[in-house]
Backbone of each chain as ProteinMPNN parsed JSONL, in Angstrom:
{"seq_chain_A": "MSQPAAKLSVSVPGELADAVRKRVGARGLSGFVARALAHELEREGVGSLLAELEEELGTPSKADMTRARKAWPKR", "coords_chain_A": {"N_chain_A": [[88.491, 136.208, 129.521], [88.385, 136.831, 126.049], [86.544, 135.103, 123.484], [87.85, 133.346, 120.585], [87.569, 135.001, 117.42], [85.051, 134.382, 114.933], [84.717, 134.034, 111.431], [82.252, 135.402, 109.377], [80.291, 135.277, 106.463], [78.115, 137.378, 104.999], [75.182, 138.529, 103.25], [73.847, 141.659, 102.561], [71.407, 144.235, 101.851], [72.594, 146.658, 99.504], [72.245, 149.386, 100.067], [71.885, 149.388, 102.806], [74.353, 148.396, 103.643], [75.997, 150.504, 102.821], [75.037, 152.547, 104.476], [75.704, 151.601, 107.009], [78.503, 151.398, 106.865], [79.088, 154.082, 106.521], [78.32, 155.028, 108.949], [79.869, 153.632, 110.935], [82.352, 153.148, 109.84], [84.886, 151.219, 108.082], [86.529, 149.782, 109.821], [85.088, 149.579, 112.123], [83.079, 147.88, 111.574], [82.849, 145.07, 112.18], [82.511, 144.981, 114.973], [80.141, 146.415, 115.213], [78.331, 144.785, 113.809], [78.507, 142.464, 115.368], [77.431, 143.358, 117.8], [74.847, 143.942, 116.968], [73.918, 141.402, 116.178], [74.067, 140.035, 118.615], [72.191, 141.488, 120.081], [69.839, 140.931, 118.662], [69.637, 138.167, 119.097], [69.269, 138.138, 121.864], [66.836, 139.467, 121.96], [65.141, 137.689, 120.668], [65.182, 135.699, 122.582], [63.868, 136.948, 124.747], [61.42, 137.241, 123.528], [60.629, 134.55, 123.281], [60.386, 133.838, 125.958], [58.307, 135.541, 126.703], [56.271, 134.436, 125.148], [55.964, 131.951, 126.407], [55.126, 132.802, 128.974], [52.769, 134.185, 128.356], [51.25, 132.215, 127.316], [50.695, 130.757, 129.567], [49.558, 132.637, 131.34], [47.999, 134.369, 129.901], [47.619, 137.326, 127.778], [49.163, 140.432, 128.816], [47.2, 142.594, 130.931], [45.293, 145.596, 130.122], [45.494, 147.436, 132.171], [47.827, 146.639, 133.536], [49.682, 147.059, 131.485], [49.447, 149.812, 131.171], [50.413, 150.73, 133.644], [53.025, 149.845, 133.394], [53.927, 151.387, 131.22], [53.783, 153.921, 132.325], [55.774, 153.754, 134.191], [58.069, 153.725, 132.722], [60.867, 155.663, 131.997], [61.043, 158.842, 130.279], [62.935, 159.443, 127.321]], "CA_chain_A": [[89.212, 136.134, 128.239], [87.405, 136.797, 124.969], [86.632, 133.92, 122.638], [88.38, 133.683, 119.27], [86.538, 135.486, 116.502], [84.708, 133.546, 113.785], [84.421, 134.863, 110.252], [80.962, 135.138, 108.749], [80.072, 135.983, 105.198], [76.671, 137.612, 104.906], [74.772, 139.468, 102.207], [72.825, 142.615, 103.004], [71.132, 145.206, 100.789], [73.687, 147.606, 99.309], [71.947, 150.649, 100.75], [72.122, 149.161, 104.236], [75.813, 148.294, 103.806], [76.55, 151.868, 102.71], [74.655, 153.321, 105.667], [76.466, 151.116, 108.168], [79.905, 151.806, 106.682], [79.14, 155.525, 106.756], [78.125, 155.264, 110.382], [80.907, 153.085, 111.827], [83.63, 152.983, 109.142], [85.202, 149.817, 107.774], [87.164, 149.117, 110.977], [84.103, 149.351, 113.194], [81.969, 147.075, 111.073], [82.711, 143.788, 112.884], [81.939, 145.244, 116.295], [78.749, 146.832, 115.036], [77.537, 143.6, 113.435], [78.468, 141.555, 116.525], [76.462, 143.894, 118.774], [73.5, 143.8, 116.402], [73.535, 139.986, 116.249], [73.834, 139.699, 120.027], [70.932, 142.117, 120.483], [68.724, 140.18, 118.061], [69.508, 136.882, 119.804], [68.65, 138.434, 123.162], [65.429, 139.845, 121.75], [64.412, 136.445, 120.405], [65.031, 135.015, 123.873], [62.788, 137.613, 125.489], [60.181, 136.889, 122.832], [60.216, 133.178, 123.61], [59.921, 133.856, 127.352], [56.968, 136.161, 126.693], [55.311, 133.469, 124.6], [55.705, 130.97, 127.492], [54.35, 133.443, 130.045], [51.441, 134.562, 127.882], [50.484, 130.975, 127.166], [50.265, 130.338, 130.911], [48.811, 133.666, 132.083], [47.273, 135.255, 128.996], [48.36, 138.554, 127.469], [49.055, 141.397, 129.922], [45.989, 143.413, 130.915], [45.515, 147.013, 129.791], [45.908, 148.136, 133.397], [49.244, 146.341, 133.784], [50.487, 147.722, 130.449], [49.449, 151.252, 131.472], [51.366, 150.93, 134.754], [54.384, 149.64, 132.868], [54.289, 152.558, 130.393], [53.989, 155.074, 133.227], [57.045, 153.583, 134.915], [59.238, 153.838, 131.841], [61.248, 157.089, 131.912], [61.148, 159.429, 128.935], [64.344, 159.6, 126.894]], "C_chain_A": [[88.193, 136.031, 127.1], [87.629, 135.563, 124.083], [87.216, 134.306, 121.285], [87.254, 134.073, 118.319], [86.287, 134.455, 115.399], [84.376, 134.465, 112.623], [83.084, 134.44, 109.676], [80.918, 135.88, 107.424], [78.567, 136.149, 105.036], [76.391, 138.583, 103.761], [73.683, 140.372, 102.766], [72.546, 143.568, 101.84], [72.232, 146.268, 100.718], [73.481, 148.912, 100.053], [72.232, 150.549, 102.248], [73.627, 149.095, 104.505], [76.447, 149.681, 103.763], [76.27, 152.667, 103.983], [75.479, 152.9, 106.878], [77.927, 151.542, 108.054], [80.079, 153.303, 106.958], [79.1, 155.819, 108.251], [79.329, 154.822, 111.211], [82.274, 152.965, 111.158], [83.951, 151.507, 108.976], [85.754, 149.095, 108.999], [86.177, 148.824, 112.091], [82.994, 148.398, 112.808], [81.761, 145.782, 111.871], [82.054, 143.978, 114.251], [80.47, 145.601, 116.208], [77.866, 145.63, 114.723], [77.422, 142.649, 114.623], [77.45, 142.04, 117.554], [75.04, 143.712, 118.27], [73.02, 142.354, 116.485], [73.213, 139.586, 117.688], [72.494, 140.259, 120.485], [69.736, 141.344, 119.919], [68.523, 138.838, 118.754], [68.849, 137.079, 121.167], [67.157, 138.691, 122.981], [64.581, 138.603, 121.446], [64.185, 135.666, 121.688], [63.911, 135.619, 124.687], [61.439, 137.266, 124.85], [59.707, 135.489, 123.184], [59.743, 133.084, 125.064], [58.518, 134.454, 127.434], [55.916, 135.183, 126.182], [54.944, 132.424, 125.657], [54.794, 131.572, 128.553], [52.913, 133.718, 129.596], [50.587, 133.324, 127.605], [49.921, 130.543, 128.524], [49.3, 131.343, 131.55], [47.905, 134.525, 131.2], [48.093, 136.506, 128.719], [48.194, 139.544, 128.628], [47.797, 142.26, 129.79], [46.337, 144.848, 130.526], [46.038, 147.766, 131.005], [47.386, 147.897, 133.681], [50.144, 147.009, 132.745], [50.563, 149.225, 130.708], [50.428, 151.564, 132.604], [52.8, 150.827, 134.256], [54.83, 150.862, 132.061], [54.581, 153.773, 131.275], [55.35, 154.981, 133.923], [58.247, 153.858, 134.037], [59.629, 155.305, 131.691], [61.333, 157.555, 130.466], [62.622, 159.593, 128.592], [64.672, 161.07, 126.715]], "O_chain_A": [[87.251, 135.242, 127.175], [88.744, 135.058, 123.957], [87.1, 135.459, 120.87], [86.142, 133.552, 118.399], [87.203, 133.744, 114.984], [83.819, 135.546, 112.813], [82.821, 133.25, 109.508], [81.452, 136.982, 107.297], [77.835, 135.164, 104.945], [77.259, 139.359, 103.361], [72.719, 139.903, 103.37], [73.372, 143.691, 100.936], [72.737, 146.718, 101.746], [74.424, 149.479, 100.604], [72.744, 151.481, 102.868], [74.115, 149.67, 105.478], [77.324, 149.996, 104.567], [77.142, 153.367, 104.5], [75.901, 153.739, 107.675], [78.522, 151.994, 109.032], [81.072, 153.732, 107.545], [79.759, 156.735, 108.743], [79.769, 155.556, 112.096], [83.265, 152.706, 111.841], [83.366, 150.653, 109.641], [85.474, 147.912, 109.193], [86.398, 147.93, 112.907], [82.085, 148.13, 113.594], [80.627, 145.434, 112.201], [81.156, 143.228, 114.631], [79.657, 145.154, 117.017], [76.789, 145.472, 115.298], [76.353, 142.086, 114.861], [76.699, 141.244, 118.116], [74.137, 143.372, 119.035], [71.863, 142.098, 116.818], [72.228, 138.896, 117.951], [71.745, 139.587, 121.195], [68.743, 141.13, 120.615], [67.39, 138.413, 118.978], [67.989, 136.299, 121.575], [66.329, 138.197, 123.746], [63.447, 138.487, 121.91], [63.137, 135.047, 121.872], [63.092, 134.898, 125.257], [60.451, 137.029, 125.545], [58.51, 135.266, 123.367], [58.81, 132.34, 125.369], [57.653, 133.94, 128.144], [54.81, 135.111, 126.717], [53.779, 132.051, 125.796], [53.821, 130.95, 128.982], [51.964, 133.513, 130.352], [49.359, 133.381, 127.653], [48.806, 130.028, 128.609], [48.343, 130.952, 132.218], [47.124, 135.327, 131.714], [49.132, 136.728, 129.342], [47.193, 139.496, 129.342], [47.384, 142.611, 128.685], [47.493, 145.267, 130.588], [46.913, 148.623, 130.888], [48.116, 148.826, 134.025], [51.236, 147.472, 133.073], [51.605, 149.845, 130.497], [51.179, 152.537, 132.535], [53.668, 151.611, 134.639], [55.964, 151.321, 132.196], [55.501, 154.547, 131.008], [55.988, 155.994, 134.206], [59.324, 154.187, 134.536], [58.795, 156.118, 131.292], [61.646, 156.785, 129.558], [63.45, 159.85, 129.465], [65.801, 161.412, 126.36]]}, "seq_chain_B": "MAEALILDSEAVNALANPAARSSQTRRAAAILRLAYDKRALVRVPAPVLAEVCRGVRYDSAINHLLNNPGICVAELTRLAAQRAGHMLAKHRLSSAYAVDAFVVATALQFDTAVIATGDPKDIERLAAPFSTIGILAL", "coords_chain_B": {"N_chain_B": [[74.391, 154.397, 125.428], [71.979, 151.694, 125.516], [68.406, 151.341, 126.192], [67.084, 149.777, 129.153], [65.63, 147.057, 130.981], [65.689, 146.335, 134.308], [65.942, 143.675, 136.5], [64.968, 142.962, 139.78], [65.267, 140.907, 142.77], [62.645, 139.991, 143.389], [61.364, 140.315, 140.957], [62.804, 138.56, 139.355], [62.178, 136.136, 140.632], [59.418, 136.151, 140.203], [59.217, 135.917, 137.421], [60.496, 133.511, 137.073], [58.951, 131.692, 138.405], [56.095, 131.408, 137.489], [53.599, 130.223, 138.097], [53.399, 130.171, 140.84], [53.382, 132.801, 141.61], [51.347, 134.51, 140.496], [50.061, 137.127, 140.285], [52.151, 138.971, 140.63], [53.733, 138.027, 138.601], [52.207, 138.614, 136.354], [52.367, 141.411, 136.298], [55.108, 141.67, 136.003], [55.399, 140.44, 133.537], [54.097, 142.26, 131.914], [55.787, 144.526, 131.952], [57.969, 143.339, 130.841], [56.992, 142.764, 128.284], [56.702, 145.376, 127.338], [59.382, 146.16, 127.369], [60.34, 144.445, 125.412], [58.936, 145.392, 123.158], [60.079, 147.902, 122.977], [62.599, 147.256, 122.275], [64.432, 147.024, 124.274], [67.151, 146.142, 126.499], [67.389, 143.352, 128.759], [68.278, 142.927, 132.034], [69.832, 141.244, 134.773], [71.177, 142.195, 137.705], [74.254, 140.943, 138.901], [74.606, 140.654, 141.788], [71.988, 140.206, 142.64], [71.558, 137.544, 142.312], [72.538, 136.395, 144.578], [70.463, 136.693, 146.295], [68.436, 135.151, 145.292], [69.253, 132.586, 144.665], [69.339, 129.485, 146.136], [70.522, 127.06, 146.478], [71.364, 123.958, 144.87], [69.186, 122.202, 144.728], [67.028, 123.897, 144.681], [67.25, 125.703, 142.674], [66.442, 125.323, 140.04], [64.354, 126.548, 138.553], [65.181, 129.196, 138.515], [67.602, 128.92, 137.157], [66.646, 128.029, 134.715], [65.349, 130.339, 133.813], [67.554, 132.097, 133.672], [69.062, 130.872, 131.761], [67.877, 131.591, 129.473], [68.556, 133.316, 126.502], [67.862, 135.983, 126.407], [67.74, 137.028, 128.921], [69.986, 138.451, 130.675], [72.796, 138.287, 132.828], [74.111, 141.001, 134.521], [77.329, 141.72, 135.075], [79.047, 142.631, 138.08], [80.688, 145.592, 138.11], [83.706, 147.418, 138.867], [83.245, 150.188, 138.826], [80.43, 150.314, 139.109], [80.119, 149.124, 141.605], [81.463, 150.927, 143.232], [79.921, 153.202, 142.834], [77.583, 152.294, 144.01], [78.369, 152.082, 146.663], [78.798, 154.783, 147.212], [76.195, 155.737, 147.013], [74.969, 154.458, 149.181], [76.339, 155.654, 151.265], [75.568, 158.331, 150.935], [72.868, 158.221, 151.529], [72.953, 157.361, 154.069], [72.797, 154.622, 154.634], [73.052, 151.205, 155.677], [75.176, 148.379, 154.826], [73.337, 146.429, 154.518], [71.601, 147.181, 152.61], [72.93, 146.866, 150.316], [72.531, 145.263, 148.001], [70.272, 146.423, 146.833], [71.388, 148.9, 146.204], [73.314, 148.101, 144.354], [71.623, 147.28, 142.327], [70.44, 149.706, 141.522], [72.761, 151.032, 140.71], [73.456, 149.464, 138.55], [71.339, 150.056, 136.827], [72.028, 152.646, 136.203], [73.921, 152.37, 134.272], [72.824, 152.551, 131.822], [71.154, 154.424, 129.16], [68.445, 155.005, 129.702], [66.458, 153.369, 132.171], [64.277, 150.904, 133.556], [63.48, 149.715, 136.733], [62.253, 146.752, 137.812], [60.661, 145.833, 140.649], [60.072, 144.256, 143.83], [60.309, 145.665, 146.032], [59.807, 148.554, 146.314], [60.137, 150.835, 147.943], [62.73, 151.178, 149.132], [64.344, 151.073, 146.862], [63.332, 153.231, 145.405], [64.099, 155.357, 147.023], [66.895, 155.283, 146.77], [67.142, 155.643, 144.03], [66.024, 158.079, 143.529], [67.452, 160.559, 142.901], [67.952, 160.298, 140.195], [66.915, 160.921, 137.027], [66.832, 159.278, 134.889], [66.018, 156.826, 135.606], [63.319, 154.654, 136.066], [60.754, 153.234, 138.162], [59.114, 150.205, 138.665], [56.702, 148.897, 140.636], [56.117, 145.653, 141.707]], "CA_chain_B": [[73.987, 152.992, 125.591], [70.572, 151.418, 125.222], [67.437, 151.276, 127.295], [67.129, 148.456, 129.793], [64.769, 146.637, 132.088], [66.524, 145.716, 135.335], [65.102, 142.82, 137.349], [65.483, 142.677, 141.117], [65.038, 139.503, 143.145], [61.222, 139.647, 143.275], [61.034, 140.208, 139.528], [63.392, 137.302, 138.877], [61.355, 135.035, 141.157], [58.097, 136.19, 139.56], [59.327, 135.393, 136.053], [60.963, 132.121, 137.118], [57.913, 130.832, 139.005], [54.829, 132.093, 137.162], [52.404, 129.618, 138.707], [53.376, 130.472, 142.271], [53.333, 134.246, 141.875], [50.698, 134.947, 139.267], [49.791, 138.56, 140.142], [53.448, 139.623, 140.388], [54.227, 137.604, 137.291], [51.473, 139.377, 135.33], [52.945, 142.759, 136.208], [56.463, 141.529, 135.438], [55.256, 140.114, 132.105], [53.709, 143.491, 131.209], [56.982, 145.374, 131.734], [58.817, 142.59, 129.899], [56.389, 142.994, 126.959], [57.058, 146.741, 126.934], [60.817, 146.136, 127.066], [60.482, 143.776, 124.107], [58.449, 146.313, 122.122], [61.03, 149.018, 122.877], [63.909, 146.682, 121.946], [65.315, 147.279, 125.415], [67.872, 144.994, 127.045], [66.89, 142.883, 130.056], [69.464, 142.6, 132.818], [69.753, 140.873, 136.19], [72.468, 142.494, 138.334], [74.814, 139.718, 139.493], [74.356, 140.48, 143.225], [70.621, 139.714, 142.864], [71.596, 136.078, 142.366], [72.776, 136.0, 145.973], [69.175, 136.716, 146.995], [67.452, 134.218, 144.718], [69.79, 131.227, 144.529], [69.332, 128.897, 147.47], [71.054, 125.694, 146.465], [71.123, 123.226, 143.623], [67.844, 121.607, 144.754], [65.979, 124.915, 144.571], [67.59, 126.729, 141.676], [66.197, 124.934, 138.641], [63.521, 127.549, 137.868], [66.031, 130.376, 138.299], [68.553, 128.594, 136.084], [65.898, 127.994, 133.45], [65.166, 131.738, 133.398], [68.841, 132.717, 133.328], [69.584, 130.24, 130.54], [67.263, 132.253, 128.322], [69.55, 134.275, 126.009], [67.4, 137.363, 126.542], [67.808, 137.458, 130.326], [71.438, 138.412, 130.874], [73.325, 138.743, 134.116], [75.051, 142.133, 134.421], [78.4, 141.528, 136.054], [79.305, 143.797, 138.931], [81.963, 146.231, 137.768], [84.29, 148.28, 139.909], [82.552, 151.484, 138.811], [79.085, 150.156, 139.675], [80.241, 148.841, 143.041], [81.828, 152.165, 143.925], [78.73, 154.062, 142.821], [76.649, 151.755, 145.011], [78.881, 152.486, 147.974], [78.557, 156.221, 147.386], [74.747, 155.917, 147.27], [74.686, 154.047, 150.565], [76.88, 156.68, 152.162], [74.755, 159.538, 150.805], [71.572, 158.007, 152.197], [73.252, 156.846, 155.412], [72.248, 153.265, 154.72], [74.058, 150.184, 155.951], [75.404, 147.459, 153.712], [72.151, 145.571, 154.351], [70.922, 147.662, 151.399], [73.927, 146.857, 149.231], [72.013, 144.704, 146.741], [69.43, 147.475, 146.244], [72.281, 149.91, 145.624], [73.903, 147.513, 143.136], [70.561, 147.287, 141.305], [70.345, 151.082, 141.012], [74.014, 151.329, 139.999], [73.375, 148.782, 137.248], [70.414, 150.841, 135.996], [72.724, 153.866, 135.764], [74.818, 152.074, 133.147], [72.064, 152.662, 130.579], [70.593, 155.756, 128.914], [67.278, 154.995, 130.587], [66.196, 152.005, 132.646], [63.219, 150.668, 134.537], [63.762, 148.645, 137.681], [61.065, 146.031, 138.273], [61.056, 145.469, 142.011], [59.061, 143.997, 144.842], [60.709, 146.448, 147.205], [59.975, 149.876, 145.699], [60.453, 151.935, 148.867], [64.178, 151.384, 149.256], [64.907, 151.363, 145.531], [62.928, 154.606, 145.055], [64.927, 156.294, 147.781], [68.233, 155.307, 146.181], [67.099, 156.081, 142.621], [65.334, 159.374, 143.441], [68.159, 161.655, 142.217], [68.29, 159.968, 138.81], [65.718, 160.999, 136.177], [66.898, 158.249, 133.838], [65.567, 155.542, 136.163], [61.93, 154.497, 136.486], [60.547, 152.095, 139.074], [57.818, 149.523, 138.576], [56.457, 148.038, 141.798], [55.387, 144.44, 141.314]], "C_chain_B": [[72.469, 152.886, 125.504], [69.656, 151.629, 126.426], [67.48, 149.873, 127.898], [66.018, 148.292, 130.813], [65.671, 145.884, 133.064], [65.604, 144.927, 136.278], [65.744, 142.668, 138.722], [65.036, 141.262, 141.513], [63.562, 139.096, 143.017], [60.818, 139.474, 141.814], [61.586, 138.91, 138.951], [62.535, 136.125, 139.357], [59.992, 134.986, 140.47], [58.149, 135.597, 138.152], [59.748, 133.923, 136.038], [59.873, 131.17, 137.595], [56.531, 131.409, 138.742], [53.617, 131.511, 137.858], [52.266, 130.046, 140.162], [53.117, 131.944, 142.558], [52.552, 134.946, 140.789], [50.456, 136.449, 139.183], [51.091, 139.332, 139.907], [53.963, 139.273, 138.997], [53.512, 138.362, 136.18], [52.062, 140.776, 135.172], [54.36, 142.712, 135.614], [56.394, 141.232, 133.938], [54.886, 141.363, 131.312], [54.933, 144.369, 130.955], [57.953, 144.667, 130.789], [58.305, 142.774, 128.47], [56.777, 144.379, 126.438], [58.544, 146.823, 126.569], [61.055, 145.515, 125.693], [60.081, 144.734, 122.988], [59.411, 147.48, 121.909], [62.428, 148.559, 122.479], [64.924, 146.96, 123.055], [66.013, 145.984, 125.839], [67.256, 144.609, 128.383], [68.096, 142.376, 130.852], [69.117, 142.239, 134.266], [71.106, 141.208, 136.805], [72.99, 141.259, 139.079], [74.529, 139.578, 140.996], [72.941, 139.981, 143.557], [70.612, 138.183, 142.986], [71.844, 135.581, 143.788], [71.474, 135.963, 146.768], [68.212, 135.638, 146.487], [67.964, 132.786, 144.604], [69.963, 130.624, 145.921], [69.774, 127.447, 147.496], [70.579, 124.944, 145.238], [69.691, 122.687, 143.574], [66.755, 122.612, 144.436], [66.134, 125.845, 143.358], [67.137, 126.419, 140.256], [65.357, 125.977, 137.899], [64.327, 128.81, 137.566], [67.005, 130.106, 137.147], [67.858, 128.55, 134.732], [65.708, 129.418, 132.917], [66.49, 132.324, 132.897], [69.498, 132.069, 132.112], [68.93, 130.804, 129.287], [68.25, 133.319, 127.808], [69.138, 135.737, 126.146], [67.489, 137.902, 127.958], [69.264, 137.345, 130.749], [71.828, 138.944, 132.244], [74.326, 139.868, 133.848], [76.101, 141.956, 135.504], [78.611, 142.809, 136.854], [80.677, 144.37, 138.594], [82.463, 147.069, 138.94], [83.532, 149.603, 139.986], [81.18, 151.371, 139.471], [79.161, 149.922, 141.181], [80.59, 150.108, 143.814], [80.665, 153.148, 143.952], [77.745, 153.616, 143.892], [77.087, 152.175, 146.414], [78.626, 153.962, 148.244], [77.079, 156.493, 147.688], [74.406, 155.564, 148.716], [75.164, 155.12, 151.535], [75.998, 157.927, 152.14], [73.449, 159.42, 151.575], [71.727, 157.448, 153.609], [72.617, 155.469, 155.626], [73.381, 152.274, 154.962], [74.207, 149.272, 154.74], [74.29, 146.422, 153.59], [71.381, 145.961, 153.082], [71.831, 147.583, 150.17], [73.331, 146.319, 147.926], [71.096, 145.717, 146.056], [70.311, 148.53, 145.553], [72.957, 149.373, 144.356], [72.875, 147.525, 141.998], [70.455, 148.683, 140.688], [71.605, 151.438, 140.216], [74.034, 150.645, 138.633], [72.461, 149.567, 136.307], [71.101, 152.091, 135.442], [73.678, 153.616, 134.595], [74.121, 152.242, 131.794], [71.533, 154.089, 130.415], [69.362, 155.969, 129.778], [67.041, 153.548, 130.994], [64.995, 152.014, 133.572], [63.664, 149.534, 135.438], [62.425, 148.032, 138.082], [61.413, 145.426, 139.625], [59.857, 145.153, 142.902], [59.274, 144.867, 146.066], [60.896, 147.903, 146.785], [60.468, 150.956, 146.653], [61.959, 152.224, 148.913], [64.817, 151.736, 147.924], [64.567, 152.805, 145.137], [63.802, 155.636, 145.769], [66.32, 156.42, 147.134], [68.234, 155.9, 144.77], [66.539, 157.494, 142.461], [66.129, 160.455, 142.704], [68.313, 161.45, 140.71], [67.043, 159.928, 137.93], [65.707, 159.928, 135.088], [66.373, 156.899, 134.322], [64.097, 155.627, 136.542], [61.807, 153.258, 137.355], [59.172, 151.499, 138.792], [57.687, 148.589, 139.772], [55.643, 146.829, 141.359], [54.3, 144.106, 142.331]], "O_chain_B": [[71.771, 153.897, 125.428], [70.082, 152.034, 127.507], [67.864, 148.909, 127.235], [65.542, 149.253, 131.417], [66.333, 144.916, 132.69], [64.615, 145.458, 136.785], [66.912, 142.293, 138.832], [64.495, 140.52, 140.693], [63.264, 137.982, 142.585], [60.026, 138.593, 141.48], [60.922, 138.241, 138.158], [62.209, 135.23, 138.578], [59.473, 133.906, 140.187], [57.245, 134.87, 137.74], [59.408, 133.18, 135.118], [59.866, 129.992, 137.24], [55.861, 131.856, 139.673], [52.686, 132.248, 138.181], [51.159, 130.257, 140.657], [52.674, 132.289, 143.653], [53.056, 135.905, 140.204], [50.625, 137.02, 138.106], [51.131, 140.244, 139.08], [54.549, 140.107, 138.307], [54.129, 138.718, 135.176], [52.234, 141.265, 134.055], [54.757, 143.581, 134.837], [57.224, 141.711, 133.164], [55.31, 141.515, 130.166], [55.095, 144.898, 129.855], [58.672, 145.315, 130.03], [59.103, 142.923, 127.544], [57.131, 144.544, 125.27], [58.918, 147.468, 125.59], [61.873, 146.004, 124.912], [60.793, 144.873, 121.994], [59.543, 147.987, 120.795], [63.34, 149.377, 122.358], [66.118, 147.11, 122.799], [65.53, 144.883, 125.573], [66.667, 145.449, 129.063], [68.836, 141.506, 130.392], [68.239, 142.838, 134.887], [72.101, 140.568, 136.463], [72.239, 140.61, 139.806], [74.234, 138.471, 141.445], [72.718, 139.405, 144.622], [69.768, 137.608, 143.673], [71.417, 134.487, 144.156], [71.387, 135.285, 147.792], [67.275, 135.262, 147.192], [67.164, 131.862, 144.458], [70.649, 131.188, 146.773], [69.444, 126.699, 148.417], [69.541, 125.252, 144.652], [69.052, 122.707, 142.522], [65.677, 122.237, 143.974], [65.258, 126.659, 143.065], [67.429, 127.194, 139.345], [65.625, 126.261, 136.731], [64.18, 129.415, 136.505], [67.206, 130.954, 136.277], [68.417, 128.983, 133.723], [65.884, 129.672, 131.725], [66.544, 132.96, 131.845], [70.392, 132.656, 131.502], [69.374, 130.53, 128.172], [68.728, 134.139, 128.592], [69.973, 136.632, 126.014], [67.331, 139.103, 128.176], [69.723, 136.27, 131.136], [71.262, 139.918, 132.742], [75.26, 139.714, 133.061], [75.803, 142.031, 136.696], [78.382, 143.916, 136.365], [81.698, 143.707, 138.772], [81.72, 147.377, 139.872], [83.215, 150.081, 141.075], [80.804, 152.214, 140.285], [78.356, 150.463, 141.94], [80.079, 150.339, 144.91], [80.442, 153.838, 144.947], [77.149, 154.437, 144.59], [76.265, 152.572, 147.241], [78.28, 154.348, 149.361], [76.747, 157.355, 148.502], [73.655, 156.275, 149.384], [74.477, 155.451, 152.502], [75.712, 158.512, 153.184], [72.981, 160.378, 152.19], [70.741, 157.104, 154.26], [71.993, 155.199, 156.652], [74.511, 152.472, 154.516], [73.464, 149.379, 153.764], [74.295, 145.62, 152.656], [70.606, 145.167, 152.549], [71.534, 148.16, 149.124], [73.601, 146.865, 146.857], [71.136, 145.858, 144.834], [70.001, 148.986, 144.452], [73.148, 150.117, 143.393], [73.227, 147.754, 140.841], [70.388, 148.82, 139.467], [71.518, 152.075, 139.166], [74.573, 151.191, 137.67], [72.771, 149.725, 135.127], [70.788, 152.537, 134.339], [74.183, 154.566, 133.996], [74.749, 152.094, 130.745], [71.465, 154.858, 131.374], [69.244, 156.967, 130.489], [67.379, 152.62, 130.26], [64.73, 152.99, 134.274], [64.166, 148.514, 134.967], [61.564, 148.719, 138.63], [62.332, 144.615, 139.74], [58.775, 145.717, 142.74], [58.503, 144.807, 147.024], [62.0, 148.439, 146.881], [61.143, 151.894, 146.229], [62.394, 153.364, 148.752], [65.711, 152.579, 147.852], [65.413, 153.517, 144.597], [64.19, 156.651, 145.19], [66.845, 157.522, 146.975], [69.186, 156.566, 144.362], [66.577, 158.048, 141.363], [65.533, 161.214, 141.94], [68.768, 162.36, 140.016], [66.214, 159.028, 138.057], [64.683, 159.704, 134.443], [66.29, 155.945, 133.549], [63.676, 156.545, 137.245], [62.639, 152.352, 137.297], [58.183, 152.225, 138.694], [58.443, 147.628, 139.916], [54.603, 146.971, 140.715], [53.584, 143.119, 142.167]]}, "name": "protein", "num_of_chains": 2, "seq": "MSQPAAKLSVSVPGELADAVRKRVGARGLSGFVARALAHELEREGVGSLLAELEEELGTPSKADMTRARKAWPKRMAEALILDSEAVNALANPAARSSQTRRAAAILRLAYDKRALVRVPAPVLAEVCRGVRYDSAINHLLNNPGICVAELTRLAAQRAGHMLAKHRLSSAYAVDAFVVATALQFDTAVIATGDPKDIERLAAPFSTIGILAL"}
């Protein structure tokens, strides 16, 4: 069951607001913003995990980063 | 849909227990760094939890990892489960490989995905037909 929605009032640059409305329309705005907020929260979580790991193990080596890049499929 | 990094059981254990698995953790951290830079999502297929959770006394490191808002459990959907079953049938594999098939089916829910795995042989076999999936052996 989905949780009840909360109303947020936010200010964004006018150009950005226009671009988003053009892209998703007024009715799709809430869903678009909710997905964007969720994605940013997730990304911050990954960032904090990386900070913990890199404090313990150091930054990833060039060799490990190269392997990782090779594994990632092209879009 | 977006790009994603999919973690199998070895990847989850490597990230949850960095001191115990440092070489695997380094490789897992590198793909996690790349996922972060690409703004990709990070997902743990729900069936993987059956392989890594071994009781309240042992699960604290796993729970700590999964409580991170960036490491999300991908619930098993009907579509993914059926796709997994079809993969097993195609490759004539028993249900002993079901979790591997669920991992690949989860990766198929995204435009492109990398599976970080300690068991590349079986995952590679299942994912071979899909150009949208990459494999990183830990």
